[in-house]
C-alpha positions in Angstrom: 72.4 127.8 -47.4 69.0 127.8 -45.6 68.2 124.4 -47.0 71.5 123.0 -45.8 71.0 124.5 -42.3 67.5 123.1 -41.9 68.4 119.8 -43.5 71.3 119.2 -41.2 69.8 120.8 -38.1 66.0 120.9 -38.0 65.9 123.2 -34.9 68.4 125.7 -36.2 66.1 128.7 -35.6 65.3 127.7 -32.0 69.0 127.1 -31.4 69.9 130.6 -32.7 67.3 132.2 -30.5 68.5 130.2 -27.5 72.1 131.3 -28.2 71.1 134.9 -28.7 69.4 135.0 -25.3 72.2 133.0 -23.7 74.7 135.7 -24.8 72.7 138.4 -23.0 70.8 139.7 -26.0 67.0 140.0 -26.0 64.5 139.1 -28.7 61.6 141.4 -29.1 58.5 141.5 -31.3 55.7 144.0 -31.5 52.5 142.2 -30.5 49.2 143.1 -32.3 45.8 141.5 -32.4 42.9 141.6 -34.8 39.5 141.7 -33.1 36.3 140.5 -34.9 33.0 141.1 -33.2 31.1 137.8 -32.6 28.2 139.1 -34.7 30.5 139.3 -37.8 31.5 135.6 -37.6 28.3 134.2 -39.2 28.1 136.8 -41.9 31.7 137.3 -43.0 32.5 136.5 -46.6 34.4 133.3 -45.8 34.9 130.9 -42.9 36.8 133.0 -40.3 38.4 129.8 -38.9 39.9 128.8 -42.2 43.7 129.0 -41.5 44.4 129.5 -45.2 42.7 132.9 -45.2 43.9 136.2 -43.7 41.5 138.8 -42.3 42.1 142.0 -44.3 43.5 144.8 -42.2 41.0 147.1 -43.9 38.2 145.1 -42.3 39.9 144.3 -39.0 42.9 146.5 -38.3 45.9 145.5 -36.2 45.5 146.7 -32.6 48.8 147.1 -30.8 48.9 145.2 -27.5 52.6 145.8 -26.6 55.9 144.0 -27.0 56.7 140.4 -26.5 60.2 140.2 -25.0 62.2 137.0 -24.5 65.0 138.1 -22.2 66.0 134.7 -20.7 66.2 131.1 -21.5 64.1 128.7 -19.4 65.9 127.2 -16.5 63.4 124.3 -16.2 62.3 123.5 -19.8 59.7 121.0 -18.8 58.0 123.3 -16.3 58.4 126.6 -18.2 57.8 125.5 -21.8 56.2 122.1 -22.1 53.7 122.6 -19.3 52.7 126.1 -20.4 50.1 124.7 -22.8 47.5 127.1 -24.0 44.3 125.8 -22.3 41.1 127.5 -21.3 42.4 127.4 -17.7 45.2 129.8 -18.8 43.0 132.4 -20.5 42.9 136.0 -19.3 39.5 136.7 -17.7 37.1 138.2 -20.3 39.0 136.7 -23.3 37.5 133.6 -24.9 39.1 131.1 -27.2 37.8 131.0 -30.8 36.4 128.0 -32.7 39.7 127.9 -34.6 41.0 124.4 -34.6 44.6 125.7 -34.7 
């Protein structure tokens, strides 16, 4: 069934999320981050920017940040979604981007 849905409608998951919010429901996720001290980057057992690797929670536990709540659909898709690119100009002061190419 999943193959048929994705084969016939590539953005099925996005459409389901849009419809869920459009009907008054909200989508929520618990948001966590893993923090690695800069000093550990050079000495860690593998390249920490390798997207095929996962940092073990035993080394760098998940730190709860809060909840991500999507409670409305964008009214201006271009301005609210397409132009909300993640760029250094949009970073929270004191937070730096990593060397991760993703």
